[in-house]
KEKE-3310 file (N, C-alpha, C; in steps of 0.2 Angstrom, whole numbers, plus 5000, padded with zeros to 4 digits):
npx = (4429:4429:4440:4448:4452:4464:4471:4472:4481:4493:4509:4511:4513:4528:4534:4527:4529:4541:4537:4528:4537:4545:4536:4533:4545:4547:4535:4539:4549:4561:4576:4575:4583:4580:4584:4578:4568:4569:4569:4574:4581:4586:4580:4573:4583:4587:4586:4578:4566:4562:4560:4548:4539:4538:4531:4519:4511:4507:4493:4490:4494:4485:4476:4473:4488:4496:4494:4505:4515:4522:4528:4540:4547:4548:4557:4568:4572:4575:4586:4595:4597:4604:4615:4621:4621:4622:4611:4599:4584:4567:4552:4541:4546:4547:4540:4531:4530:4521:4531:4543:4537:4523:4523:4530:4521:4510:4514:4513:4499:4499:4506:4506:4495:4482:4489:4501:4519:4528:4544:4553:4565:4574:4582:4571:4563:4547:4536:4537:4532:4519:4513:4513:4504:4492:4489:4486:4495:4507:4519:4537:4551:4568:4584:4595:4611:4625:4637:4637:4637:4625:4618:4607:4607:4604:4605:4599:4585:4569:4563:4550:4544:4549:4542:4530:4533:4532:4537:4551:4558:4571:4584:4594:4605:4604:4591:4588:4602:4612:4619:4627:4626:4635:4639:4641:4634:4620:4619:4619:4607:4598:4600:4595:4582:4578:4579:4569:4557:4553:4548:4559:4562:4569:4572:4578:4579:4589:4599:4607:4613:4627:4644:4657:4660:4650:4633:4628:4615:4601:4594:4601:4607:4597:4588:4596:4597:4584:4573:4558:4556:4558:4563:4564:4565:4569:4565:4563:4572:4584:4584:4580:4566:4555:4542:4536:4533:4537:4543:4551:4549:4559:4558:4554:4544:4531:4530:4530:4519:4508:4509:4506:4493:4486:4489:4482:4469:4468:4475:4479:4491:4506:4507:4508:4517:4527:4532:4537:4547:4556:4560:4567:4578:4584:4589:4597:4603:4607:4619:4624:4614:4614:4627:4627:4618:4625:4636:4632:4627:4638:4647:4639:4639:4653:4655:4646:4651:4664:4661:4653:4663:4672:4663:4663:4654:4648:4649:4647:4655:4645:4643:4633:4617:4608:4609:4614:4618:4618:4626:4617:4623:4631:4622:4610:4592:4583:4572:4572:4584:4583:4573:4580:4590:4581:4576:4588:4597:4590:4589:4582:4580:4579:4572:4580:4572:4560:4561:4561:4563:4577:4582:4584:4594:4601:4601:4595:4601:4598:4603:4596:4593:4597:4615:4621:4613:4615:4629:4628:4620:4629:4639:4633:4630:4643:4643:4636:4640:4644:4632:4625:4632:4629:4616)
npy = (4214:4222:4217:4219:4206:4209:4216:4206:4198:4204:4203:4199:4212:4213:4221:4224:4219:4225:4238:4239:4236:4247:4257:4253:4255:4269:4273:4269:4277:4276:4280:4280:4277:4280:4272:4267:4271:4278:4293:4308:4320:4332:4343:4356:4365:4382:4392:4385:4384:4397:4400:4392:4398:4411:4408:4403:4414:4417:4417:4410:4397:4391:4384:4369:4360:4358:4342:4333:4341:4356:4366:4374:4367:4355:4359:4363:4350:4344:4352:4348:4335:4336:4343:4336:4322:4322:4320:4324:4326:4324:4334:4325:4314:4316:4316:4323:4318:4313:4312:4298:4286:4285:4285:4273:4264:4265:4261:4247:4246:4253:4246:4232:4217:4207:4193:4194:4193:4201:4205:4206:4213:4205:4206:4220:4236:4237:4242:4238:4225:4226:4235:4227:4217:4224:4227:4214:4206:4192:4190:4188:4184:4189:4185:4196:4195:4195:4190:4193:4206:4212:4212:4207:4189:4187:4176:4166:4167:4160:4151:4149:4159:4170:4170:4176:4188:4205:4216:4223:4227:4237:4244:4255:4268:4256:4252:4240:4238:4247:4245:4249:4252:4250:4257:4246:4236:4241:4241:4227:4224:4230:4224:4211:4214:4219:4207:4199:4207:4215:4228:4240:4246:4257:4262:4276:4284:4287:4293:4304:4304:4300:4296:4294:4291:4297:4292:4281:4283:4274:4279:4285:4274:4265:4273:4275:4262:4260:4254:4249:4259:4265:4277:4282:4297:4306:4321:4322:4314:4320:4333:4332:4333:4325:4327:4335:4329:4326:4321:4314:4306:4299:4293:4281:4287:4280:4273:4283:4290:4281:4279:4292:4293:4284:4292:4304:4299:4297:4306:4324:4330:4339:4352:4368:4378:4372:4364:4375:4380:4370:4370:4382:4378:4368:4376:4386:4383:4370:4362:4366:4363:4349:4346:4349:4340:4328:4330:4330:4317:4309:4312:4306:4293:4289:4290:4281:4269:4268:4264:4252:4244:4243:4236:4224:4220:4214:4221:4231:4245:4259:4266:4274:4281:4282:4272:4257:4241:4226:4212:4200:4195:4180:4174:4176:4176:4189:4197:4193:4198:4212:4214:4212:4222:4233:4231:4229:4239:4250:4254:4256:4246:4240:4225:4213:4203:4209:4215:4205:4187:4184:4194:4190:4187:4199:4216:4233:4249:4266:4283:4294:4302:4313:4318:4317:4307:4296:4294:4291:4279:4271:4270:4262:4251:4245:4236:4225:4212:4208:4208:4198:4187:4186:4184)
npz = (5457:5441:5428:5412:5400:5394:5404:5413:5407:5410:5418:5436:5448:5454:5464:5475:5488:5491:5490:5501:5512:5512:5515:5527:5534:5533:5541:5553:5557:5552:5543:5526:5511:5495:5481:5471:5460:5444:5443:5440:5451:5450:5443:5432:5421:5425:5415:5406:5414:5415:5402:5399:5408:5403:5391:5396:5398:5385:5375:5364:5366:5373:5367:5357:5352:5336:5329:5326:5333:5337:5324:5326:5335:5329:5319:5326:5331:5319:5315:5326:5323:5311:5314:5325:5320:5307:5298:5287:5291:5285:5289:5291:5296:5310:5326:5339:5356:5371:5382:5381:5385:5383:5369:5366:5372:5364:5352:5347:5344:5332:5323:5323:5323:5330:5337:5330:5332:5344:5348:5363:5375:5387:5402:5403:5400:5408:5400:5387:5386:5391:5382:5371:5375:5377:5363:5359:5355:5352:5364:5363:5372:5372:5377:5386:5389:5401:5397:5384:5383:5385:5373:5360:5354:5338:5330:5338:5338:5336:5321:5320:5327:5321:5308:5311:5316:5319:5325:5334:5350:5354:5366:5369:5374:5388:5399:5411:5412:5408:5397:5381:5364:5348:5332:5323:5330:5329:5315:5313:5319:5310:5298:5302:5304:5292:5284:5289:5288:5299:5310:5317:5333:5343:5359:5365:5376:5385:5378:5379:5391:5395:5399:5394:5380:5366:5364:5351:5339:5333:5321:5310:5304:5301:5294:5282:5277:5274:5280:5289:5304:5320:5332:5349:5359:5374:5381:5394:5402:5397:5401:5414:5418:5421:5424:5415:5404:5389:5374:5359:5343:5330:5314:5300:5287:5286:5298:5307:5303:5305:5320:5323:5319:5328:5340:5337:5339:5352:5361:5364:5361:5367:5379:5372:5376:5383:5373:5365:5374:5375:5362:5361:5370:5363:5352:5358:5371:5372:5373:5385:5395:5393:5397:5411:5416:5413:5421:5435:5436:5433:5443:5454:5449:5450:5464:5469:5463:5469:5482:5480:5475:5486:5494:5488:5478:5463:5447:5432:5426:5423:5407:5402:5405:5421:5430:5440:5437:5446:5452:5463:5479:5479:5471:5475:5477:5469:5474:5487:5491:5489:5499:5510:5509:5512:5525:5533:5529:5526:5512:5497:5483:5466:5462:5451:5444:5441:5429:5420:5418:5415:5422:5435:5449:5449:5454:5453:5455:5457:5452:5454:5465:5479:5479:5492:5497:5489:5492:5506:5505:5498:5508:5517:5510:5510:5521:5518:5516:5529:5535:5528:5531:5545:5545)
capx = (4431:4430:4446:4448:4456:4471:4474:4473:4487:4499:4512:4510:4517:4532:4537:4522:4532:4546:4534:4526:4542:4547:4531:4533:4551:4545:4531:4542:4554:4568:4578:4575:4587:4577:4588:4574:4565:4573:4566:4579:4579:4590:4575:4574:4588:4584:4584:4572:4560:4560:4557:4542:4535:4536:4526:4512:4507:4505:4487:4490:4496:4479:4472:4476:4493:4496:4494:4512:4519:4523:4533:4546:4550:4550:4562:4574:4574:4578:4593:4599:4599:4609:4621:4624:4622:4623:4606:4594:4577:4561:4547:4536:4550:4548:4534:4532:4526:4520:4537:4544:4533:4517:4523:4531:4515:4505:4517:4510:4493:4499:4510:4504:4488:4481:4492:4507:4524:4533:4550:4555:4571:4573:4578:4569:4558:4541:4531:4537:4528:4512:4511:4511:4498:4486:4488:4484:4501:4511:4526:4542:4556:4574:4588:4601:4616:4631:4643:4636:4637:4618:4616:4604:4609:4599:4605:4595:4578:4566:4560:4543:4542:4551:4538:4525:4536:4531:4540:4556:4560:4578:4584:4601:4608:4599:4588:4591:4608:4616:4623:4627:4627:4639:4636:4641:4628:4614:4619:4617:4600:4595:4600:4591:4575:4577:4579:4563:4551:4552:4549:4564:4560:4574:4571:4584:4578:4595:4605:4612:4616:4633:4650:4664:4659:4643:4629:4626:4608:4599:4590:4605:4609:4590:4586:4600:4595:4577:4569:4553:4559:4556:4567:4561:4569:4565:4568:4562:4578:4590:4584:4578:4560:4550:4535:4534:4530:4538:4549:4550:4551:4561:4556:4552:4537:4525:4529:4528:4512:4504:4509:4502:4485:4484:4489:4476:4463:4469:4478:4479:4497:4509:4506:4512:4522:4532:4536:4541:4553:4561:4563:4572:4583:4588:4592:4602:4607:4607:4626:4625:4610:4616:4633:4624:4615:4630:4641:4629:4626:4645:4649:4636:4641:4659:4654:4643:4656:4669:4658:4652:4670:4674:4658:4664:4649:4650:4645:4651:4654:4640:4645:4628:4611:4609:4608:4619:4615:4623:4624:4616:4629:4630:4616:4604:4585:4583:4567:4574:4590:4581:4570:4586:4592:4577:4575:4594:4601:4586:4590:4577:4583:4574:4574:4581:4567:4555:4562:4560:4566:4584:4585:4585:4601:4603:4597:4596:4601:4597:4607:4592:4592:4603:4621:4623:4610:4619:4635:4626:4618:4636:4643:4629:4631:4649:4642:4631:4642:4644:4625:4623:4635:4626:4609)
capy = (4220:4220:4218:4216:4201:4212:4217:4199:4195:4207:4199:4201:4217:4210:4225:4225:4218:4230:4245:4238:4236:4254:4261:4251:4258:4276:4274:4267:4283:4274:4284:4276:4279:4277:4272:4262:4273:4282:4299:4313:4325:4339:4348:4359:4371:4389:4395:4382:4385:4404:4400:4390:4403:4416:4405:4402:4420:4417:4414:4406:4390:4389:4380:4363:4361:4353:4335:4331:4345:4363:4367:4377:4361:4350:4362:4362:4343:4343:4355:4344:4329:4338:4345:4330:4316:4323:4318:4329:4323:4328:4335:4319:4309:4318:4316:4325:4314:4315:4308:4292:4280:4285:4283:4266:4260:4265:4259:4241:4248:4256:4242:4225:4215:4202:4187:4195:4192:4206:4203:4211:4211:4202:4210:4225:4240:4233:4244:4234:4219:4228:4238:4222:4214:4228:4226:4207:4202:4187:4193:4183:4188:4187:4186:4200:4191:4199:4188:4196:4214:4213:4213:4200:4185:4186:4169:4161:4168:4154:4152:4149:4166:4175:4170:4180:4194:4212:4222:4221:4233:4238:4249:4257:4265:4251:4251:4242:4236:4252:4244:4254:4249:4254:4257:4239:4232:4243:4238:4220:4223:4233:4218:4206:4217:4219:4200:4196:4211:4217:4235:4240:4251:4258:4266:4280:4289:4289:4294:4310:4303:4296:4298:4294:4292:4299:4287:4280:4282:4270:4282:4286:4268:4262:4277:4274:4255:4261:4249:4252:4259:4271:4278:4286:4301:4309:4327:4321:4312:4324:4340:4331:4336:4320:4329:4339:4324:4328:4318:4314:4300:4299:4286:4281:4291:4276:4271:4289:4292:4276:4281:4299:4292:4282:4297:4308:4297:4296:4312:4330:4333:4342:4359:4372:4382:4367:4363:4381:4381:4365:4372:4387:4375:4365:4381:4390:4381:4362:4359:4368:4359:4342:4345:4350:4333:4323:4331:4327:4309:4306:4312:4301:4286:4288:4290:4274:4264:4266:4260:4245:4240:4241:4231:4217:4218:4213:4226:4234:4252:4261:4271:4278:4280:4284:4265:4252:4234:4223:4205:4199:4191:4172:4172:4177:4178:4197:4200:4192:4202:4219:4214:4212:4229:4238:4229:4229:4244:4255:4255:4254:4245:4237:4218:4212:4199:4214:4217:4199:4181:4185:4199:4186:4187:4205:4221:4239:4255:4272:4289:4300:4305:4318:4316:4314:4301:4291:4293:4287:4272:4267:4268:4257:4244:4242:4231:4220:4205:4206:4207:4192:4182:4186:4181)
capz = (5453:5434:5424:5405:5398:5393:5411:5416:5404:5412:5424:5442:5450:5459:5468:5480:5494:5492:5492:5508:5517:5512:5518:5534:5537:5534:5546:5560:5558:5549:5537:5520:5505:5489:5475:5467:5454:5439:5442:5442:5456:5448:5441:5426:5421:5427:5409:5403:5417:5413:5395:5400:5412:5398:5387:5399:5396:5378:5375:5358:5368:5377:5362:5355:5348:5330:5331:5326:5336:5335:5319:5328:5339:5324:5315:5330:5331:5312:5316:5330:5319:5306:5317:5329:5317:5299:5295:5285:5292:5283:5295:5292:5300:5317:5329:5346:5360:5378:5384:5377:5388:5380:5362:5366:5374:5359:5345:5344:5341:5326:5318:5324:5323:5335:5336:5328:5337:5346:5352:5369:5378:5394:5406:5399:5403:5407:5396:5381:5387:5392:5376:5366:5378:5375:5356:5359:5351:5356:5366:5364:5375:5370:5383:5386:5394:5403:5393:5377:5384:5385:5366:5358:5349:5333:5327:5342:5337:5333:5315:5321:5329:5315:5303:5313:5319:5316:5329:5340:5354:5357:5371:5370:5381:5391:5406:5417:5412:5407:5391:5376:5357:5343:5325:5321:5333:5326:5308:5313:5320:5304:5293:5304:5303:5284:5282:5291:5288:5306:5312:5322:5337:5348:5365:5366:5381:5389:5373:5381:5398:5393:5403:5391:5372:5365:5362:5344:5338:5327:5315:5304:5301:5299:5288:5276:5275:5271:5283:5294:5310:5324:5338:5354:5363:5380:5385:5402:5405:5395:5404:5421:5418:5419:5425:5410:5399:5382:5370:5352:5339:5323:5311:5293:5287:5287:5305:5311:5301:5309:5327:5323:5318:5335:5345:5335:5342:5360:5365:5360:5361:5373:5380:5367:5380:5384:5366:5363:5379:5373:5355:5363:5373:5358:5348:5362:5377:5373:5376:5392:5399:5393:5401:5418:5418:5414:5426:5441:5436:5432:5450:5458:5447:5453:5471:5471:5461:5473:5487:5477:5474:5493:5496:5485:5474:5456:5443:5426:5427:5418:5402:5401:5410:5428:5433:5441:5437:5450:5454:5470:5482:5480:5466:5480:5474:5469:5478:5494:5493:5490:5505:5515:5509:5515:5532:5537:5528:5524:5505:5492:5476:5462:5460:5443:5441:5439:5422:5416:5421:5415:5427:5441:5451:5449:5456:5450:5459:5453:5454:5454:5472:5480:5480:5499:5499:5485:5496:5512:5503:5496:5514:5520:5506:5512:5526:5516:5517:5536:5537:5525:5535:5551:5544)
cpx = (4432:4436:4445:4453:4463:4474:4476:4479:4493:4502:4510:4515:4521:4535:4532:4525:4537:4543:4531:4531:4545:4543:4532:4539:4550:4541:4534:4548:4560:4570:4579:4579:4584:4581:4584:4571:4570:4570:4570:4576:4582:4585:4577:4579:4584:4582:4578:4566:4558:4557:4550:4537:4533:4531:4519:4508:4505:4499:4486:4491:4490:4475:4476:4482:4492:4497:4501:4517:4520:4529:4540:4550:4553:4556:4569:4576:4578:4585:4597:4601:4604:4615:4625:4625:4622:4618:4601:4587:4572:4556:4543:4540:4551:4541:4535:4527:4526:4525:4538:4539:4527:4517:4525:4525:4510:4507:4514:4503:4493:4502:4509:4497:4488:4485:4499:4512:4527:4538:4552:4561:4570:4580:4576:4563:4551:4535:4531:4532:4521:4509:4509:4505:4492:4485:4486:4489:4503:4518:4531:4548:4563:4579:4594:4606:4622:4636:4643:4636:4630:4616:4613:4608:4604:4599:4601:4588:4575:4563:4553:4540:4544:4546:4532:4527:4534:4535:4546:4558:4567:4578:4591:4602:4602:4597:4585:4599:4614:4621:4622:4628:4631:4636:4636:4635:4621:4614:4617:4610:4596:4595:4596:4583:4573:4575:4572:4556:4549:4553:4554:4563:4566:4572:4577:4583:4584:4601:4610:4615:4622:4639:4656:4662:4652:4640:4628:4619:4607:4597:4595:4606:4602:4588:4590:4598:4587:4572:4563:4556:4557:4561:4564:4566:4565:4569:4567:4568:4584:4590:4581:4571:4554:4543:4532:4531:4531:4544:4547:4552:4554:4560:4555:4545:4531:4524:4527:4521:4507:4503:4505:4495:4483:4484:4483:4470:4463:4471:4477:4485:4500:4508:4511:4518:4528:4536:4540:4548:4558:4564:4569:4579:4588:4592:4598:4606:4608:4613:4626:4621:4612:4622:4631:4622:4620:4635:4638:4629:4633:4648:4646:4638:4648:4659:4652:4648:4661:4667:4656:4658:4672:4669:4659:4658:4651:4645:4650:4650:4650:4644:4640:4622:4613:4607:4614:4615:4620:4621:4622:4621:4627:4624:4610:4598:4585:4578:4569:4580:4588:4577:4575:4589:4588:4577:4582:4598:4597:4587:4585:4580:4578:4576:4575:4575:4561:4555:4562:4564:4574:4587:4586:4592:4605:4599:4599:4596:4601:4601:4603:4589:4598:4609:4623:4619:4613:4625:4633:4624:4625:4639:4639:4630:4638:4649:4638:4634:4642:4636:4623:4626:4632:4619:4609)
cpy = (4217:4222:4215:4210:4203:4213:4211:4196:4198:4203:4202:4207:4214:4214:4227:4224:4223:4237:4244:4239:4244:4258:4260:4255:4265:4277:4273:4272:4281:4278:4279:4280:4276:4277:4267:4265:4278:4288:4305:4318:4332:4344:4352:4365:4377:4392:4392:4383:4392:4404:4398:4395:4409:4414:4404:4408:4421:4413:4409:4398:4387:4384:4374:4364:4357:4346:4332:4335:4352:4363:4369:4371:4356:4352:4361:4355:4342:4346:4351:4338:4330:4339:4340:4324:4316:4320:4323:4326:4328:4329:4329:4313:4310:4318:4318:4321:4316:4311:4302:4286:4280:4283:4276:4262:4260:4262:4252:4242:4250:4251:4235:4223:4209:4196:4187:4194:4199:4204:4209:4209:4209:4201:4216:4230:4237:4236:4241:4229:4222:4231:4233:4218:4218:4228:4219:4204:4197:4190:4187:4187:4185:4189:4191:4197:4195:4197:4191:4204:4216:4215:4206:4196:4183:4179:4164:4162:4162:4156:4153:4156:4171:4175:4174:4187:4200:4218:4219:4228:4232:4244:4251:4265:4261:4252:4244:4241:4241:4251:4249:4249:4253:4254:4250:4235:4234:4241:4231:4219:4226:4227:4213:4208:4217:4212:4197:4201:4214:4225:4235:4247:4252:4264:4270:4285:4291:4291:4299:4309:4298:4300:4298:4296:4293:4293:4287:4279:4277:4273:4283:4280:4265:4266:4276:4267:4255:4255:4253:4253:4265:4271:4284:4290:4304:4315:4326:4319:4317:4330:4339:4334:4331:4322:4333:4335:4326:4324:4318:4308:4302:4293:4287:4284:4287:4274:4277:4291:4287:4278:4287:4298:4289:4288:4302:4306:4296:4302:4318:4334:4336:4350:4364:4376:4378:4366:4369:4382:4376:4367:4377:4384:4372:4370:4385:4388:4373:4359:4360:4364:4351:4341:4345:4343:4328:4323:4328:4320:4306:4306:4307:4294:4285:4287:4283:4269:4262:4263:4253:4241:4238:4236:4224:4215:4218:4217:4228:4241:4255:4266:4276:4277:4282:4277:4261:4245:4229:4216:4204:4194:4184:4170:4172:4179:4186:4200:4199:4197:4210:4220:4215:4219:4234:4237:4230:4236:4251:4258:4252:4253:4241:4230:4216:4208:4203:4216:4211:4193:4181:4190:4196:4186:4193:4210:4228:4245:4261:4278:4295:4303:4309:4315:4313:4308:4295:4289:4289:4280:4268:4265:4262:4250:4241:4236:4226:4213:4203:4204:4200:4186:4181:4183:4174)
cpz = (5446:5431:5417:5405:5397:5400:5414:5413:5406:5418:5430:5444:5456:5464:5474:5487:5496:5494:5499:5513:5517:5516:5526:5538:5538:5540:5553:5561:5556:5543:5531:5514:5499:5483:5470:5460:5450:5438:5444:5446:5455:5447:5435:5426:5422:5420:5406:5407:5416:5407:5395:5403:5407:5393:5389:5398:5389:5376:5369:5360:5372:5373:5360:5351:5342:5332:5331:5330:5333:5329:5321:5332:5334:5320:5319:5331:5324:5312:5320:5327:5314:5309:5321:5325:5309:5295:5293:5285:5288:5289:5296:5295:5307:5320:5337:5350:5367:5382:5380:5379:5384:5373:5362:5367:5368:5352:5343:5341:5334:5321:5319:5324:5329:5333:5333:5334:5338:5350:5357:5372:5385:5397:5401:5402:5402:5402:5389:5381:5387:5386:5371:5368:5376:5368:5354:5354:5355:5358:5367:5366:5372:5375:5381:5391:5395:5399:5386:5377:5383:5378:5363:5353:5344:5330:5331:5342:5333:5326:5315:5323:5324:5310:5304:5316:5315:5319:5334:5343:5356:5362:5372:5369:5385:5398:5407:5417:5411:5401:5386:5369:5353:5337:5322:5323:5330:5319:5308:5314:5314:5299:5295:5303:5296:5282:5284:5291:5294:5307:5317:5326:5342:5353:5367:5371:5385:5385:5375:5388:5397:5397:5399:5383:5371:5362:5354:5343:5333:5321:5309:5300:5298:5293:5282:5273:5272:5274:5287:5301:5314:5330:5343:5358:5368:5382:5392:5405:5403:5399:5412:5422:5417:5420:5420:5404:5392:5380:5363:5349:5332:5320:5303:5293:5288:5294:5309:5309:5305:5316:5328:5323:5325:5340:5343:5338:5349:5364:5361:5361:5368:5373:5376:5370:5381:5378:5364:5368:5377:5366:5357:5366:5368:5354:5352:5367:5378:5376:5383:5397:5399:5398:5409:5420:5418:5420:5433:5441:5436:5440:5454:5456:5450:5460:5472:5469:5466:5479:5486:5477:5481:5496:5493:5481:5467:5451:5437:5427:5421:5414:5401:5406:5417:5432:5434:5441:5440:5452:5461:5473:5482:5476:5470:5476:5475:5473:5486:5496:5494:5497:5511:5515:5513:5523:5536:5535:5526:5517:5501:5485:5472:5460:5453:5440:5439:5432:5418:5420:5420:5419:5434:5443:5451:5452:5453:5455:5455:5456:5454:5460:5474:5481:5487:5500:5495:5489:5502:5510:5501:5503:5517:5517:5508:5517:5524:5517:5524:5538:5534:5529:5542:5551:5541)
residu = (MET:MET:ASN:SER:GLU:ARG:LEU:LYS:ARG:LEU:PRO:PRO:TYR:LEU:PHE:VAL:GLU:ILE:ASP:ARG:LEU:ARG:GLU:SER:CYS:ILE:ARG:SER:GLY:LYS:THR:VAL:LEU:ASP:LEU:GLY:ILE:GLY:ASP:PRO:ASP:ILE:GLY:ALA:PRO:ALA:GLY:LEU:ALA:LEU:SER:LEU:ALA:SER:GLY:VAL:GLY:ASP:HIS:SER:TYR:ASP:ARG:TYR:PRO:PRO:GLY:ARG:GLY:LEU:PRO:VAL:LEU:ILE:GLU:ALA:ILE:ARG:ALA:TRP:ALA:GLY:GLU:ARG:HIS:GLY:VAL:ASP:LEU:GLU:SER:GLU:GLU:VAL:LEU:ILE:THR:ILE:GLY:SER:LYS:GLU:ALA:ILE:GLY:HIS:LEU:PRO:LEU:ALA:VAL:VAL:ASP:ARG:GLY:ASP:VAL:VAL:PHE:ILE:PRO:ASP:PRO:GLY:TYR:PRO:VAL:TYR:LEU:SER:SER:ALA:VAL:PHE:ALA:GLU:ALA:GLU:CYS:VAL:ARG:PHE:PRO:LEU:LEU:GLU:GLU:ARG:ARG:TYR:TRP:PRO:ASP:PHE:SER:ALA:PHE:GLU:VAL:ARG:SER:LEU:GLU:ARG:ALA:LYS:LEU:ILE:TYR:LEU:ASN:TYR:PRO:ASN:ASN:PRO:THR:ALA:ALA:THR:ALA:ASP:ALA:GLY:SER:PHE:SER:GLU:ALA:VAL:ARG:PHE:CYS:ALA:ALA:HIS:GLY:ILE:THR:CYS:ALA:ASN:ASP:ALA:ALA:TYR:CYS:GLU:ILE:THR:PHE:GLU:ASP:PRO:ALA:ILE:PRO:LEU:PHE:PRO:ILE:ALA:ARG:GLU:ALA:ALA:ILE:PRO:TYR:ILE:GLU:PHE:PHE:SER:PHE:SER:LYS:THR:PHE:CYS:ILE:THR:GLY:TRP:ARG:ILE:GLY:PHE:ALA:VAL:GLY:SER:PRO:ASP:VAL:ILE:SER:ALA:LEU:ALA:LYS:ILE:LYS:ASP:ASN:ILE:ASP:SER:GLY:VAL:PHE:GLY:ALA:ILE:GLN:ARG:ALA:ILE:ALA:ASP:ALA:LEU:GLU:ASN:SER:TYR:ASP:GLU:TYR:VAL:SER:ARG:THR:ARG:SER:VAL:PHE:ARG:GLN:ARG:ARG:ASP:ILE:LEU:ALA:SER:HIS:LEU:GLU:ARG:ALA:GLY:LEU:SER:PHE:THR:GLN:PRO:GLU:ALA:THR:PHE:TYR:PHE:TRP:ILE:ARG:THR:PRO:GLY:GLY:MET:ASP:SER:ILE:ALA:PHE:CYS:ARG:LEU:LEU:ILE:GLU:GLU:LEU:GLY:ILE:VAL:ALA:THR:PRO:GLY:VAL:GLY:PHE:GLY:PRO:HIS:GLY:GLU:GLY:TYR:PHE:ARG:LEU:SER:LEU:THR:THR:ALA:THR:GLU:VAL:VAL:GLU:GLU:ALA:GLY:ARG:ARG:LEU:GLU:SER:VAL:HIS:ASP:ILE:LEU:ASN:ARG:THR)
# end
């Protein structure tokens, strides 16, 4: 089989064994509780689905949409930024994207050259690494440690890497750790990037899935500092419509323009009826829809947390996202522990090492399956120490 050198540079897919065991359990008739993937099961709010259905009959949307997005949606996002964050964005600071994953994956093609350094978090969303590999950049991981509340130690970055660095990926609220960042933290990141001429990118896909305090975005702070930056947002997560593939980016005009040029040559935008429906939601039902999403995941978070406590597992209560980041018992290898969860308890979890070397010793559980499934998985987990003692 022919593979490009780019593909050969990607790390091996570490979940193959977990996927094989899951399929084996299903074929054997065993009930499998899948808390592995972060794909919300709630579905689109009824009003949003109706809005999309009405737009499908509008034949003006059967043609290509504007490259940067429908003006009506860009204006709705500008209004959202003003009302929520007190920022008066210009239209050239907004770009509609095919979900946030696509835009994250294309960003290095727009802002780095072969051999430039891209800093990526470890543990971190695997697309940060693959996007840099496809741009033929050098990937330098920076650790996110529990004792630092999963925030980078910028003083530990090597001078040799800093001299060639062009881009850093941040991700708050964070996947997989569920950590959040405050304004002071983002200000520190902005000063670091300004000092070294680095474009700052924050993946804010989970910015609206918070349970106590609202999430602080990067863009008001980075914009005020006038550094090159971009921040990615995902309607997929906010409205639980991952299959619709729609998100947006806010950033400095030069970075937005560069990414828009890449997209002009690769894709043709998001179906106009979807963009129109999202604009309607932002203008008329945003608080209602966001409250619905938070309520469901808050209930599931509290249910699973109570079972994890009874199971004696070590974790920090998530303040955002729909993930739990949990220590493996006794520092057990994360893939081995996830294998045990499938074989003994019928629970699919994600091994931490799949997010990078510093994810070893942890595993991730997702709240994106039915509440009764989350509860049953929690009950099964209460017996995990008995199983470990037996095996």
